[in-house]
N, C-alpha and C positions, 0 to 999 in steps of 0.2 A: 419352588414350584414354577416361578416365572421363567427361570433359566431353562428348566426342562421343557416348558411349553415352546419357548423360542427355538430350542434345539430340534424339537419335534417338527415345527413348521419348516425349518431349514431342510430337514431330512425329506419332508414331503415335497418341497419345492425342487430339490435335487432329483428326486424320483420322477417328477413331472417333466423336468428338462430332459432327462435321459430318455424317457419313454417317447417324448415328442420327437426328439432327434432320431431315435431308432425307427419310429414310424415313417419318417420321411426318407431316411437313408435305406430303408428296406427295399424301396422301389427305385433308388438312385443307382448311379454307376454309369457305365458306358451306354448311354441311352441312344442306341441306334440299332438297326437291324444289320447284322454282319453277313447274312446269307439269305437267299430267297425263302428258305424254309424256316428261318428263325421267327419267333413270335414278335409282333410289333411292340415297342416299348410302351408300357402301361402309363408311364408318367408324362408322356408327350401327347396332348390331344390332337386328333386328326393327323396322326403321323403318316398314314398312307398318302394323304393329300400332299403333305410336305415332300415326301419321297418322290411322288410323281412330278412335282413342280421342279425340283432340282435336276431331274433327269429330262426335262422338257426341252424342246428345240428353242423356245423363247429365251430360257435362261442361258442355254449354251451360246446363243447368238449375242446376248448381252455381255457375257464373259469375254467373248471374242472381241467385241467392241472395246471393252476395257483394256484388254491385252494388246490391242493394235495401236494404242497411243503410248508413247514413252512416258515414264514417270517424270513429272515436271521437276525442274531443278532451279534453284536460285529465285530470280524475280518472277519466273513462270509459275511458281506455286500459287494455286488458287485461281489462276486465269483460265477462262473458258478456252477449250480447245476443240476444234472441229472434228467430228466423227468422219473417218474415211468413208467415202461414198462407194460402197461395194455391195453388189447384190447379195453376195455371200460373205457375211462378216468374218467367217472363219477361214476364208481363202488365204492360203499361204502360211497358216499357223499349224504347228504340229498337232497331231491328234491328242485329245485328252478327254477325261471323264470327270464328273463331279461326284465326290464321295457322298455317302449317306449322311443325312443331317444329324448334328449333335446338339444337345441342349446347352444354351448359353444362359446360365443363371446369374442374377445380379442381386445385390442387397436391396431391400425395399426402402422406400422413403420413410416409412414408419419406424423401421429399425434404426435408420440413420438419425431420425429425430429423437429417438429414445422413448417413443410412445408405444412401441411394440415390445412384447416379452422377448428376452434373449433365448428363443427357441428356434430350431431350424425352420419350422413351418411358417413362422412369422418374419424371420430374418432374411430369407432368400426366396426369390420367385423366378420362374421361367420367363425370360424376357424375349429371347430370340432363338432361332435355330441357325447353326452355322455349318457350312459344307465347304471343305477345301478341295483343291484339285488333286487328282491321283498322282501327278508329277508336275514339276516345273515346266512352263512353256517359255521357250527362249530365255531361260534363266530366271523367270518370274513365276511366282505363285499367286494365287488369288483365293479369296474366301467369299462365298455367296452367303448373304445374310437374309433370312426370312423373318418377317414380323407377323404376328397373329392378326387376322382380319376380324373385324367386329361381326359377330354372328356365326363365327366358326371358319376354320380353314386358315390358310397362310398365303402371304403374297411376298413377292420379291421386294426387299427394302433397300438393298445396296450390294455392291460388289467392292470388296476391300483388297488392297494390296497385301500380300503376305498370307501366311497361314497360322499365325500365332494364336488367334482366337480358337480355331479348331484344334490346334495342338494342345492347348491348355484344357479345353473342354473335354478332350479325349483322355485326359488323365484321371477321370473319375473311375472308380472301381466299385465293386459290390461292397456296400457298407460305408462308402464315403461319398461326399458331394463336393464338386468343384464349383466355385462361384467367383464372380468378378466384382471389384470395386471400381466402376468405370471411370470415375473422376481422376484417379491416379494410375489407371491401367494396371491395377494390382490384381493378381490372381491368387486364390487361397483354396485350401482343401479343408473340408469340415469332417472331422471324425467324431461322431456323437456330439460332444459339446466342446471339442478342442479345435481351434483354428490354427492352421499351419500355412506359412507363406510358400508360394511356388515360384515367385520371381523377385527381382531386386526391388521393384516398386512395392510389392507386398511386404517385404522385409522392412523397408523403410516405414510402411504403414503400421507395422507392429513395433515400431521404435527399436528395431534390431533384434527383437526376441524371436526365438525359434518356434515358439508356440504360445498361445494364450487361450484362456477360456472364451467362450462365445460372449459372455457378459462383459468381460474385459474389452474384447474387440468392439462391442457396442459402445462402450464409453469412449473409445478412441475415435470411432467414426462420428459419434455425436458431437465431440469436440471439434471435428473438422467441418461438419455440414449442418448442424442444427440451426445455425443462423443464416444459412445460405439456401434453404429449400425454396421451391417455387412458391411465390407469394410473399417471401420475406423482403425486407427493405433492401438487402443485398441484391436480390433478384430483380425487384421491381424498379430499382434505380438504374438498371442496366449495367451494373458492375460485373455481372456474370450471368450465364444462362441458368445458374442455380443447380442444385442437385436434382437429378431425375433422368429417366430414360427418354428417348425420343418418342414423340407422340405417334400413335398408330393411326393410320388413315382408316376411315369408316368403311371404305370399299376397296377391294383389291384392284390395282391398276392392271391393264392387260399385259404389258411387257415393259413398263416404264418404271425403273427403280428411282427412288428418291434418296437424297443425301441423308445419311444417319449422322447425327451430331457426335462429336468426339474426335479424338486424334486418329490419325491414320490416313492412308491414301484411299479415297472412296470415290465411287462413280455416281454422278447425278445427271440424269438425262433431262434436258429442258430445251425445247425449241431447236432441236437439231445440233446442240452442242452440249458438252459436259465439262464439269469442273473436277479437277483432281486436287485433293488436299494431302499434303505430305505429313506423315507421322513425325512428330518432333522428337520423340524418344523411342528407343528400341526396347522391345520386350526381351528379357533374358530368361531362358528356361533353367530352372534349378537342376 
């Protein structure tokens, strides 16, 4: 009788996992408006505000400032570089537009710590919105990153070199969810309770496996981060920034982006200068 009760409990747990995943994935997929008449995505709060922001003159000007300075190389990486003093930051640059925002989902600290259930609604959360350019500008692409503002809405958080974040985020389909493990720049696709890698970093994160269950993936990330979360000895002794997404500011800046932690070339405006950080490893799309 004991073995029958255990089997029954396992069966109920499996059902809960599948139903929880299905509930989240039912509204997931390519979360953006593809045409003016399309309905706004239900899984992104205040999406119209985000859409208006990425199409605004302020964001366009910030992208132009970013693109007007060459990507630093060698010893120049991380050094402040002066913003060209131009009344029109976009002067001399080819015309471009910023695409509609996409959801950038990341694993949650609770999931990484092993304190959350291995279900989609607790494993993954919406952290940012990302918008790439419609075409390269002088051979470069860029991604606009929006962060949620306390009390509602979105604000410009950063402009990053390249379009890999938006490329991976755009691979979500109806019935699947794409998410990032930001510490290793790994990108994954979640199909119900199955996790599949989308780039080389993710494949390494799954120990070379082509797919694992969400509960198995949780064990892997727990082994990587459980002792490195914010507040841990590893974090508080300054050995690392710990696991976690960048802190959101309480109020939206007018047109001033801040540097978002992590690898990549990103723009940070401060006192008339900005710093560019170069990505140390390249993302590879499967």
